[in-house]
Structures are given as structure tokens and as C-alpha cells.
C-alpha positions in Angstrom: -131.1 -24.5 -174.5 -134.2 -25.9 -176.1 -132.3 -28.7 -177.7 -130.5 -29.5 -174.4 -133.8 -29.5 -172.5 -135.3 -31.9 -175.0 -132.4 -34.3 -174.6 -132.5 -34.0 -170.8 -136.2 -34.7 -170.7 -135.6 -37.8 -172.8 -133.3 -39.2 -170.2 -135.5 -38.8 -167.2 -138.5 -40.8 -166.0 -142.1 -39.7 -166.0 -142.0 -39.2 -162.2 -139.0 -36.8 -162.4 -139.2 -33.1 -162.9 -136.8 -31.0 -164.9 -136.6 -27.2 -164.2 -134.3 -24.5 -165.3 -132.4 -23.0 -162.4 -130.8 -19.8 -163.7 -128.7 -19.2 -166.8 -127.3 -22.6 -167.9 -128.3 -24.6 -164.8 -131.1 -27.1 -164.4 -132.5 -29.2 -161.5 -133.9 -32.6 -161.9 -136.1 -33.7 -158.9 -136.3 -37.5 -158.7 -138.8 -38.4 -156.0 -138.5 -41.9 -154.4 -135.1 -42.5 -155.9 -132.1 -43.9 -154.1 -128.8 -41.9 -154.4 -127.2 -44.7 -156.4 -130.0 -44.7 -158.9 -129.9 -40.9 -159.2 -126.1 -41.1 -159.9 -126.7 -43.7 -162.6 -129.3 -41.6 -164.3 -127.2 -38.5 -164.1 -124.2 -40.3 -165.6 -126.4 -41.6 -168.5 -127.8 -38.1 -169.1 -124.2 -36.7 -169.1 -123.1 -39.3 -171.6 -126.1 -38.6 -173.9 -125.4 -34.9 -173.9 -121.7 -35.5 -174.6 -122.5 -37.8 -177.6 -125.0 -35.4 -179.1 -124.2 -33.2 -182.0 -126.1 -29.9 -181.3 -127.3 -28.0 -184.3 -125.8 -24.6 -183.4 -122.8 -25.3 -181.2 -121.8 -28.8 -182.1 -120.7 -30.6 -179.0 -121.4 -29.8 -175.4 -120.4 -31.3 -172.1 -122.3 -31.1 -168.8 -121.2 -31.1 -165.2 -123.7 -32.3 -162.6 -124.1 -32.4 -158.8 -126.2 -35.1 -157.3 -127.6 -35.2 -153.7 -130.1 -37.3 -151.8 -132.6 -35.7 -149.5 -131.9 -36.3 -145.8 -134.9 -36.7 -143.5 -134.1 -33.7 -141.2 -132.8 -31.5 -144.0 -134.4 -28.2 -145.1 -134.8 -27.6 -148.9 -132.2 -24.8 -148.6 -129.6 -27.2 -147.1 -130.3 -29.7 -149.8 -129.8 -27.1 -152.5 -126.6 -25.9 -150.9 -125.2 -29.4 -150.8 -126.1 -30.1 -154.5 -124.8 -26.7 -155.5 -121.5 -27.5 -153.8 -121.2 -30.8 -155.7 -122.0 -29.0 -158.9 -119.3 -26.4 -158.2 -116.8 -29.2 -157.6 -117.8 -30.8 -160.9 -117.5 -27.5 -162.8 -114.1 -26.6 -161.3 -112.6 -30.1 -161.6 -112.2 -32.1 -164.7 -115.6 -30.9 -166.0 -118.0 -33.2 -167.9 -118.6 -35.2 -164.8 -121.1 -36.2 -162.2 -120.1 -35.3 -158.6 -121.9 -36.7 -155.5 -122.7 -34.3 -152.7 -121.2 -34.7 -149.3 
């Protein structure tokens, strides 16, 4: 987890925040970022993780859900949408970035 966190942090901007969200899940908050930019950053992070040789486990893949905040949306609703996208990414092909509905 520490090695993954270090790689994830290297892929985000200074204005972004990385936080662990349970067992093997993380959240990256990207303030003032358009959805297309967030998708690009997520894809770059996914590719970097997939290309890295982790010291203990070798290779890893990552599945990600990405959502943009809607003006009238509660934080809970945003998390539910991004969690749905993450679930679709995990149950699909895996090692992919899925956009929230």
C-alpha cells in the first residue's frame, strides 16, 4: 500500500488530495478540474501503476471510477455515483477507468 500510495501521489497535482477510503480503495479529490481532465489524469495514473514493478507483488492493476461534482449534488450523492463507476470498472474488464453516469 505504501508503494502504491507513493506512485499515486507522484501522478497527482499539488492541488489534489489523495486519501485512503477503506481496504484497498483510495479517493483523489481534484478541485477546479473539468471531468475530461480528471479522466485523463486517472488514465495516466492507471497506466503508471500497471507499468510499475512492485517490490513485493510484482505487477498490479487498478480500476477507477471518476465523477464530476454537480452544483446541486450532496457529497453523499457524488460518492454514490463514483462508487457505482468504480464497481463497474471492477466487475468489467478491470484495469480501467470508468466515468460515472
